[in-house]
N, C-alpha and C positions, 0 to 999 in steps of 0.2 A: 464317469457320471452319466446320467441319463440324458438323452438327446434334448437339448434346450428347445429345439423347434417343437417337439411333442409337448413340452410343458407350456410353451407360449400358446400353442393351438388349443390345448385343453382349457387353459385359463381364459382365453378369449371366448371360447364357446360357453363356459360356465358363467363368465361375466355377462354375456348377452342374455343368457337364460335368467339370471337373477335380476337384471335390470330391465328386461323386456324390450330392449331395442338399443339403437346406437345414439350416442350423443347426449345421453341423459346425465344430469348432475350426479357426481359421485361414481360414475361408471369406471373411471380410471383407477380410483382408489380400490373399488371392489375387485377389479381385474388384478391389481397388484397384490391384494391380500390373497386372492385365490391362487395366484402364481406362487406366493410364498408358502402357502399351505401345501400345495402340490409338491414343491421342491423338498420341503422338510419331510413330507410323508414318503416320497420316493427314496429319499436318502436313508430313512429308517428301514426301508425294505431291503436295502443292500442289493439292489438290482444291478445287472450288468447289461451292456449293450449287446446287440446281435453280433456285432463284429468281434467283441471279446469272447462271446460264447462260441462262435465259429472257430476262432483261433484256438481256444482250449480244446474243442472237439477234434481239431486237426492234430494237436499235440497228443491227445489221448489215442487217436488212431495210429500214429507213428509209434507210440509207446507199446501199444498192443501188438503191432507187427514185430517189434524188437523182442518182446517177451516170447512170442510164438517161435521166433527164430532160435532164441536161447533154449527154449524147451526142446526143440528138435535136436539141437546140438547136444544137449545134456542126455537125451535119450540115446543118441548114437554113441556117445562116450560110455554110457552105462552098458549098452549092448556089447561093445568091444571089450569092456572090462569083464563082463560075465562070460564071454567066449574065451577069454584068456585064462580064466580060472578052470574052465572045464577041460581045456586041452592039456 
């Protein structure tokens, strides 16, 4: 899930913008409504955290290395097989 600190910060900033200052009547309610809207909007976007993205990028990098190793091995095997046929 998206970082709760980001949601709280955005909702606080938007709450201040809509209310024009601190300590006004209804500000807490507006802030809570903004937080709820942000959470539901971000949930629909199916976002991932930076940590999740970095972890998947690392997995992809390791997978790519393994595929390259396997391709080199396959090429070597194919070369040996083709040499065996010509001899």
